N, CA and C atoms as an extended XYZ file, in Angstrom:
249
Properties=species:S:1:pos:R:3:atomname:S:1:resname:S:1:resid:I:1 pbc="F F F"
N         0.840       -1.202       -0.012 N   MET     1
C         0.005       -0.003        0.008 CA  MET     1
C         0.842        1.265       -0.035 C   MET     1
N         0.416        2.233       -0.647 N   THR     2
C         1.151        3.512       -0.687 CA  THR     2
C         0.697        4.413        0.429 C   THR     2
N         1.549        5.164        1.040 N   PRO     3
C         1.151        6.032        2.194 CA  PRO     3
C         0.152        7.136        1.630 C   PRO     3
N        -0.742        7.430        2.498 N   ARG     4
C        -1.719        8.399        2.116 CA  ARG     4
C        -1.215        9.813        2.366 C   ARG     4
N        -1.366       10.714        1.380 N   ARG     5
C        -0.937       12.089        1.521 CA  ARG     5
C        -1.997       12.883        2.294 C   ARG     5
N        -1.548       13.814        3.119 N   PRO     6
C        -2.498       14.605        3.836 CA  PRO     6
C        -3.330       15.449        2.938 C   PRO     6
N        -4.543       15.659        3.339 N   THR     7
C        -5.429       16.541        2.559 CA  THR     7
C        -5.073       17.956        2.780 C   THR     7
N        -5.553       18.835        1.970 N   ALA     8
C        -5.282       20.250        2.057 CA  ALA     8
C        -5.679       20.910        3.411 C   ALA     8
N        -6.833       20.621        3.977 N   PRO     9
C        -7.212       21.178        5.237 CA  PRO     9
C        -6.246       20.674        6.348 C   PRO     9
N        -5.798       19.518        6.317 N   THR    10
C        -4.910       18.998        7.347 CA  THR    10
C        -3.559       19.689        7.195 C   THR    10
N        -3.073       19.898        6.002 N   ASN    11
C        -1.776       20.545        5.798 CA  ASN    11
C        -1.849       22.010        6.244 C   ASN    11
N        -2.962       22.690        6.040 N   ILE    12
C        -3.128       24.088        6.516 CA  ILE    12
C        -3.165       24.079        8.043 C   ILE    12
N        -3.826       23.143        8.671 N   LEU    13
C        -3.854       23.099       10.104 CA  LEU    13
C        -2.478       22.904       10.683 C   LEU    13
N        -1.681       22.043       10.082 N   HIS    14
C        -0.260       21.782       10.599 CA  HIS    14
C         0.553       23.095       10.455 C   HIS    14
N         0.392       23.793        9.373 N   ARG    15
C         1.161       25.015        9.209 CA  ARG    15
C         0.690       26.063       10.187 C   ARG    15
N        -0.600       26.193       10.446 N   THR    16
C        -1.127       27.169       11.400 CA  THR    16
C        -0.624       26.849       12.767 C   THR    16
N        -0.656       25.575       13.175 N   LEU    17
C        -0.178       25.237       14.501 CA  LEU    17
C         1.290       25.493       14.664 C   LEU    17
N         2.107       25.253       13.613 N   ALA    18
C         3.525       25.478       13.632 CA  ALA    18
C         3.829       26.937       13.774 C   ALA    18
N         3.138       27.754       13.039 N   SER    19
C         3.229       29.120       13.076 CA  SER    19
C         2.929       29.715       14.456 C   SER    19
N         1.847       29.223       15.013 N   ALA    20
C         1.422       29.666       16.325 CA  ALA    20
C         2.388       29.291       17.373 C   ALA    20
N         2.982       28.064       17.269 N   GLY    21
C         4.032       27.664       18.180 CA  GLY    21
C         5.277       28.509       18.114 C   GLY    21
N         5.715       28.802       16.922 N   LEU    22
C         6.890       29.661       16.669 CA  LEU    22
C         6.602       31.041       17.289 C   LEU    22
N         5.440       31.580       17.013 N   LEU    23
C         5.108       32.943       17.561 CA  LEU    23
C         5.134       32.908       19.019 C   LEU    23
N         4.658       31.869       19.687 N   ALA    24
C         4.630       31.840       21.138 CA  ALA    24
C         6.082       31.765       21.697 C   ALA    24
N         6.903       30.993       21.059 N   VAL    25
C         8.338       30.894       21.525 CA  VAL    25
C         9.023       32.200       21.381 C   VAL    25
N         8.829       32.828       20.267 N   VAL    26
C         9.538       34.161       20.044 CA  VAL    26
C         8.958       35.236       21.021 C   VAL    26
N         7.712       35.205       21.291 N   THR    27
C         7.077       36.179       22.185 CA  THR    27
C         7.632       35.987       23.624 C   THR    27
N         7.669       34.773       24.048 N   LEU    28
C         8.159       34.447       25.381 CA  LEU    28
C         9.622       34.830       25.501 C   LEU    28
N        10.420       34.533       24.466 N   GLY    29
C        11.808       34.838       24.466 CA  GLY    29
C        12.102       36.331       24.551 C   GLY    29
N        11.352       37.083       23.755 N   LEU    30
C        11.556       38.558       23.843 CA  LEU    30
C        11.049       39.173       25.117 C   LEU    30
N         9.977       38.578       25.693 N   GLY    31
C         9.438       39.041       26.960 CA  GLY    31
C        10.454       38.814       28.105 C   GLY    31
N        11.197       37.728       28.028 N   ALA    32
C        12.172       37.461       29.095 CA  ALA    32
C        13.321       38.484       28.979 C   ALA    32
N        13.721       38.858       27.845 N   CYS    33
C        14.818       39.800       27.616 CA  CYS    33
C        14.354       41.247       28.037 C   CYS    33
N        13.067       41.533       27.954 N   ALA    34
C        12.633       42.894       28.224 CA  ALA    34
C        12.355       43.136       29.671 C   ALA    34
N        12.357       42.133       30.527 N   THR    35
C        12.161       42.265       31.946 CA  THR    35
C        13.424       42.811       32.621 C   THR    35
N        13.356       44.012       33.254 N   PRO    36
C        14.530       44.523       33.853 CA  PRO    36
C        14.898       43.753       35.140 C   PRO    36
N        16.196       43.724       35.507 N   PRO    37
C        16.570       43.052       36.713 CA  PRO    37
C        16.118       43.877       37.925 C   PRO    37
N        15.966       43.229       39.046 N   PRO    38
C        15.585       44.022       40.250 CA  PRO    38
C        16.709       44.963       40.645 C   PRO    38
N        16.280       46.053       41.273 N   PRO    39
C        17.299       47.065       41.656 CA  PRO    39
C        18.150       46.545       42.831 C   PRO    39
N        19.431       46.880       42.886 N   PRO    40
C        20.362       46.399       43.892 CA  PRO    40
C        20.249       47.222       45.209 C   PRO    40
N        19.049       47.192       45.773 N   ASN    41
C        18.810       48.062       46.967 CA  ASN    41
C        19.781       47.681       48.151 C   ASN    41
N        19.952       46.382       48.372 N   GLU    42
C        20.748       45.921       49.481 CA  GLU    42
C        22.235       46.341       49.297 C   GLU    42
N        22.746       46.159       48.073 N   GLN    43
C        24.133       46.533       47.839 CA  GLN    43
C        24.346       48.015       47.968 C   GLN    43
N        23.350       48.786       47.475 N   MET    44
C        23.496       50.253       47.589 CA  MET    44
C        23.517       50.729       49.030 C   MET    44
N        22.658       50.074       49.837 N   ALA    45
C        22.660       50.439       51.306 CA  ALA    45
C        23.931       50.076       51.981 C   ALA    45
N        24.532       48.921       51.661 N   VAL    46
C        25.804       48.544       52.168 CA  VAL    46
C        26.931       49.490       51.789 C   VAL    46
N        26.902       49.901       50.539 N   SER    47
C        27.954       50.854       50.003 CA  SER    47
C        27.767       52.191       50.712 C   SER    47
N        26.586       52.661       50.854 N   ALA    48
C        26.375       53.981       51.571 CA  ALA    48
C        26.853       53.936       53.007 C   ALA    48
N        26.575       52.764       53.689 N   ALA    49
C        27.019       52.641       55.053 CA  ALA    49
C        28.585       52.550       55.066 C   ALA    49
N        29.160       51.933       54.186 N   ALA    50
C        30.636       51.799       54.166 CA  ALA    50
C        31.306       53.188       53.950 C   ALA    50
N        30.714       54.008       53.055 N   ILE    51
C        31.239       55.342       52.827 CA  ILE    51
C        31.106       56.181       54.131 C   ILE    51
N        29.983       56.077       54.759 N   GLN    52
C        29.729       56.850       56.016 CA  GLN    52
C        30.707       56.375       57.129 C   GLN    52
N        30.916       55.034       57.214 N   ASN    53
C        31.842       54.511       58.223 CA  ASN    53
C        33.306       54.994       57.968 C   ASN    53
N        33.677       54.985       56.728 N   ALA    54
C        35.000       55.407       56.323 CA  ALA    54
C        35.220       56.884       56.685 C   ALA    54
N        34.241       57.658       56.366 N   SER    55
C        34.291       59.096       56.641 CA  SER    55
C        34.393       59.344       58.155 C   SER    55
N        33.639       58.622       58.891 N   ALA    56
C        33.648       58.773       60.403 CA  ALA    56
C        34.976       58.328       60.913 C   ALA    56
N        35.614       57.331       60.259 N   ALA    57
C        36.872       56.748       60.785 CA  ALA    57
C        38.097       57.615       60.408 C   ALA    57
N        37.853       58.701       59.625 N   GLY    58
C        38.976       59.594       59.310 CA  GLY    58
C        39.507       59.420       57.929 C   GLY    58
N        38.745       58.884       56.987 N   ALA    59
C        39.175       58.699       55.643 CA  ALA    59
C        39.360       60.085       54.971 C   ALA    59
N        38.669       61.092       55.398 N   THR    60
C        38.882       62.384       54.790 CA  THR    60
C        40.310       62.908       55.019 C   THR    60
N        40.889       62.491       56.102 N   GLU    61
C        42.275       62.890       56.412 CA  GLU    61
C        43.268       61.898       55.857 C   GLU    61
N        43.036       60.590       55.953 N   PHE    62
C        44.034       59.603       55.593 CA  PHE    62
C        43.913       59.047       54.202 C   PHE    62
N        42.774       59.156       53.586 N   ALA    63
C        42.567       58.682       52.225 CA  ALA    63
C        41.558       59.549       51.518 C   ALA    63
N        41.846       60.809       51.359 N   PRO    64
C        40.790       61.715       50.747 CA  PRO    64
C        40.516       61.405       49.262 C   PRO    64
N        41.464       60.960       48.486 N   ALA    65
C        41.218       60.660       47.107 CA  ALA    65
C        40.322       59.440       46.981 C   ALA    65
N        40.596       58.407       47.739 N   GLU    66
C        39.863       57.168       47.697 CA  GLU    66
C        38.346       57.456       48.149 C   GLU    66
N        38.193       58.269       49.194 N   LEU    67
C        36.850       58.561       49.721 CA  LEU    67
C        36.087       59.376       48.642 C   LEU    67
N        36.747       60.318       48.001 N   ALA    68
C        36.086       61.134       46.947 CA  ALA    68
C        35.708       60.185       45.802 C   ALA    68
N        36.565       59.257       45.450 N   LEU    69
C        36.214       58.364       44.313 CA  LEU    69
C        35.006       57.484       44.708 C   LEU    69
N        34.988       57.023       45.946 N   ALA    70
C        33.830       56.216       46.422 CA  ALA    70
C        32.562       56.997       46.405 C   ALA    70
N        32.626       58.238       46.865 N   ARG    71
C        31.386       59.099       46.896 CA  ARG    71
C        30.946       59.372       45.441 C   ARG    71
N        31.884       59.593       44.563 N   ASP    72
C        31.523       59.859       43.177 CA  ASP    72
C        30.852       58.628       42.531 C   ASP    72
N        31.417       57.458       42.794 N   LYS    73
C        30.821       56.263       42.252 CA  LYS    73
C        29.456       56.035       42.793 C   LYS    73
N        29.264       56.312       44.089 N   MET    74
C        27.965       56.147       44.774 CA  MET    74
C        26.933       57.120       44.153 C   MET    74
N        27.364       58.323       43.919 N   ALA    75
C        26.474       59.314       43.315 CA  ALA    75
C        26.049       58.887       41.911 C   ALA    75
N        27.010       58.412       41.098 N   ARG    76
C        26.678       57.951       39.748 CA  ARG    76
C        25.721       56.741       39.800 C   ARG    76
N        26.030       55.886       40.750 N   ALA    77
C        25.081       54.674       40.844 CA  ALA    77
C        23.694       55.058       41.221 C   ALA    77
N        23.587       56.032       42.147 N   THR    78
C        22.288       56.446       42.575 CA  THR    78
C        21.535       57.183       41.471 C   THR    78
N        22.262       58.010       40.621 N   ARG    79
C        21.590       58.671       39.520 CA  ARG    79
C        21.145       57.654       38.455 C   ARG    79
N        21.994       56.645       38.224 N   GLY    80
C        21.655       55.659       37.204 CA  GLY    80
C        20.495       54.780       37.664 C   GLY    80
N        20.316       54.587       38.912 N   ARG    81
C        19.241       53.761       39.441 CA  ARG    81
C        17.930       54.503       39.371 C   ARG    81
N        18.009       55.810       39.577 N   CYS    82
C        16.725       56.589       39.664 CA  CYS    82
C        16.289       57.051       38.288 C   CYS    82
N        17.140       57.181       37.374 N   GLY    83
C        16.808       57.807       36.050 CA  GLY    83
C        17.025       56.888       35.000 C   GLY    83
């Protein structure tokens, strides 16, 4: 016996289902890429506390350049997070 060829409506159904499946995969893939990561609130709080502790411990006298750099980086991170 020879294998039976699918009829036209069956062929169209297979194409439609394949197209719908591909569309679903692409949509989910793009949706996953569009989701922003959560903000680093805990790391920002730890960094701010470290800068305050360093300043209180005398970093303005003993390491002024490093403290200024840390404050600048913290300010840039805060601006980047809010805007």
